[in-house]
C-alpha positions in Angstrom: 241.6 165.5 126.6 242.0 165.2 130.3 242.1 168.2 132.6 245.7 167.5 133.3 246.5 167.7 129.6 244.5 171.0 129.3 246.5 172.3 132.2 249.8 171.2 130.8 249.2 173.0 127.5 247.9 176.1 129.3 251.1 176.2 131.4 253.3 175.9 128.3 251.4 178.8 126.7 251.7 180.9 129.8 255.4 180.3 130.2 256.1 181.0 126.5 253.7 183.9 126.1 256.3 186.6 125.3 257.8 184.4 122.6 254.5 183.0 121.2 251.7 185.5 121.8 249.5 184.3 118.9 249.7 180.7 120.2 248.7 181.9 123.6 245.7 183.8 122.4 244.6 181.0 120.1 244.7 178.5 123.0 242.8 181.0 125.1 240.1 181.2 122.4 239.9 177.4 122.4 239.4 177.3 126.1 236.8 180.1 126.0 234.7 178.1 123.5 235.1 175.0 125.7 233.8 176.9 128.7 231.0 178.5 126.7 229.8 175.0 125.8 229.8 173.9 129.5 228.1 177.0 130.7 225.6 177.3 127.8 224.3 173.7 128.0 222.3 174.1 131.2 220.7 177.3 129.9 219.9 175.7 126.6 218.3 172.8 128.3 216.3 175.0 130.7 215.1 177.2 127.8 214.3 174.1 125.7 216.6 175.1 122.8 217.7 171.8 121.3 219.8 173.5 118.5 221.7 175.6 121.1 222.2 172.5 123.3 223.6 170.6 120.3 226.0 173.5 119.6 227.1 173.5 123.2 227.8 169.7 123.1 229.9 170.3 120.0 231.9 172.9 121.9 232.9 170.3 124.4 235.2 168.7 121.8 236.9 171.9 120.6 240.2 171.5 122.6 240.7 167.9 121.5 239.9 168.6 117.9 242.2 171.7 117.9 245.1 169.6 119.3 244.4 166.9 116.7 244.4 169.5 113.9 247.6 171.0 115.2 249.2 167.6 115.6 248.3 166.8 112.0 249.6 170.1 110.7 252.9 169.6 112.7 253.4 166.0 111.3 252.7 167.3 107.8 255.4 169.9 108.3 253.0 172.7 107.5 253.0 174.3 111.0 255.5 174.0 113.8 253.9 173.2 117.1 256.3 173.1 120.1 253.7 172.8 122.8 252.7 169.2 121.6 255.5 167.9 123.8 253.7 169.2 126.9 250.9 166.6 126.3 253.2 163.7 127.1 
């Protein structure tokens, strides 16, 4: 995902927060994990913790995987996801 796409989804969630509070907090958790990956990688490398560094690298992909999962659930008609339109 690009930063513009991340921003568009975040803006959608902020504007729809009163109507969709769970969606808002779920996206906030996704972004928190993503930032933890970016902030934790330098520390893991400095402290020579390869397992932690690998975990941080995996966290880089959390937003994209979350969107892919939600898109799949939306297309399978298992979960409605109105904010997918903000990615276009």
